[in-house]
C-alpha positions in Angstrom: 3.6 1.1 -35.5 0.1 1.2 -37.1 -1.0 -2.0 -38.8 -3.1 -0.4 -41.4 -6.0 -2.5 -40.2 -7.4 -0.2 -37.5 -5.2 -0.8 -34.6 -1.6 -0.4 -33.3 0.4 -3.6 -33.4 2.7 -2.8 -30.4 -0.1 -1.7 -28.1 -2.0 -4.4 -26.2 -5.5 -5.2 -27.1 -6.8 -3.4 -24.0 -4.7 -0.3 -24.6 -5.8 -0.2 -28.3 -9.4 -0.1 -27.2 -8.8 2.4 -24.4 -6.8 4.6 -26.7 -9.5 4.8 -29.3 -12.2 5.3 -26.8 -10.3 8.2 -25.2 -9.4 9.6 -28.6 -13.1 9.9 -29.5 -14.2 10.9 -26.0 -16.2 7.7 -25.3 -16.6 6.3 -21.9 -17.0 2.5 -22.0 -16.9 -0.5 -19.7 -13.7 -1.8 -21.2 -13.8 -5.2 -19.5 -17.4 -5.8 -20.8 -16.3 -4.8 -24.3 -13.4 -7.2 -24.2 -15.7 -10.0 -23.0 -18.3 -9.2 -25.6 -15.8 -9.8 -28.5 -14.0 -12.7 -26.9 -10.8 -10.8 -26.3 -10.4 -11.0 -22.5 -7.7 -13.8 -22.7 -5.7 -11.6 -25.1 -6.3 -8.3 -23.4 -2.7 -7.8 -22.4 -1.1 -9.2 -25.6 0.2 -6.9 -28.3 -2.3 -6.6 -31.1 0.3 -7.5 -33.6 0.7 -11.0 -32.0 -3.0 -11.9 -32.5 -4.1 -14.2 -35.3 -5.8 -12.6 -38.2 -9.2 -13.8 -36.8 -8.6 -12.1 -33.5 -7.3 -9.0 -35.2 -10.6 -8.8 -37.1 -12.4 -9.2 -33.7 -10.3 -6.3 -32.3 -11.2 -4.2 -35.3 -14.9 -4.9 -34.9 -14.6 -4.2 -31.1 -12.9 -0.9 -32.0 -15.6 0.0 -34.6 -18.4 -0.6 -32.0 -16.8 1.4 -29.1 -19.2 4.3 -29.6 -22.4 2.2 -30.3 -22.8 3.1 -33.9 -26.0 2.6 -35.7 -24.3 1.4 -38.9 -21.2 -0.6 -39.6 -19.4 -0.5 -43.0 -17.6 -3.7 -43.7 -15.4 -4.5 -46.7 -14.7 -8.2 -47.2 -15.0 -8.9 -43.5 -13.9 -12.5 -43.6 -11.0 -12.1 -46.1 -8.2 -14.4 -45.1 -9.9 -16.0 -42.1 -10.1 -19.7 -41.4 -13.6 -21.2 -41.2 -13.7 -21.1 -37.4 -12.7 -17.5 -37.2 -15.2 -16.7 -40.0 -18.0 -18.3 -38.1 -17.1 -16.3 -34.9 -17.0 -13.1 -36.8 -20.4 -13.8 -38.4 -21.8 -14.3 -34.9 -20.5 -10.9 -33.9 -22.0 -9.3 -37.0 -25.3 -11.0 -36.5 -25.5 -10.0 -32.9 -24.8 -6.3 -33.8 -27.6 -6.5 -36.4 -30.0 -8.3 -34.0 -29.5 -5.5 -31.5 -30.7 -2.9 -34.0 -27.5 -2.0 -35.8 -27.3 -1.8 -39.6 -24.6 -3.4 -41.6 -23.5 -2.4 -45.1 -21.1 -4.9 -46.5 -19.2 -5.5 -49.7 -18.1 -9.1 -50.5 -17.2 -11.3 -53.4 -17.9 -14.4 -51.4 -21.3 -15.8 -52.2 -21.5 -17.8 -49.1 -20.8 -14.7 -47.0 -23.6 -12.8 -48.7 -26.0 -15.7 -48.2 -25.0 -16.1 -44.6 -25.2 -12.4 -43.5 -27.3 -10.3 -45.9 -31.0 -9.6 -45.8 -30.9 -7.5 -49.0 -28.4 -7.6 -51.8 -27.3 -5.3 -54.6 -25.3 -6.8 -57.4 -23.1 -4.3 -59.3 -22.3 -4.5 -62.9 -19.9 -1.8 -64.2 -20.6 0.3 -61.1 -24.4 0.2 -61.5 -27.0 -1.8 -59.7 -28.1 -4.7 -61.9 -30.1 -6.7 -59.4 -31.6 -5.6 -56.1 -33.7 -7.5 -53.5 -33.5 -10.2 -50.9 -30.9 -13.0 -51.5 -33.8 -15.2 -52.6 -35.2 -12.6 -55.0 -31.8 -11.9 -56.6 -30.8 -15.6 -56.7 -34.1 -16.6 -58.5 -35.5 -20.0 -58.8 -32.9 -21.5 -61.3 -30.2 -23.9 -60.1 -27.1 -22.1 -59.0 -28.9 -19.2 -57.5 -26.8 -16.2 -56.5 -23.5 -17.7 -57.8 -25.1 -18.3 -61.2 -26.2 -14.6 -61.3 -22.7 -13.4 -60.5 -21.2 -15.7 -63.1 -23.7 -14.4 -65.7 -22.7 -10.8 -64.9 -19.0 -11.7 -65.3 -19.7 -13.4 -68.7 -21.7 -10.3 -69.8 -18.8 -8.0 -68.8 -16.3 -10.2 -70.7 -18.4 -10.1 -73.9 -18.7 -6.3 -73.7 -14.9 -6.0 -73.4 -14.2 -8.2 -76.4 
């Protein structure tokens, strides 16, 4: 059964990665890839038995099987506890430090501040602010959170 999250729940972690590598014709050092994402201890466990944090790690491991230049992430830490979030952030930062690009959507200000070099705030589907986190946050107290709240207030007033 497919989990809808990028892996098969009944297959082991190892078999999930091997399956997707084979499916896409990639030859990888599976043991090194499991180690890289902290999945070695869970390699023979069905993916559906992993915590949400480890399922996210498995999804990231799967997404990087073919050494992509760009990762597209949608709310990457959604539903994760603080420890799992920190570990996921480390994996994302490592990917970026090795030359990979990351395009991410998030509603969590702390996630944006922790991971993003550049930010685009959307208002009604259009870019309203673009730049580094510091540029978009500005110098006023509240920074990025204040900008987002101002956009939400603006949207509310347009709807009334």
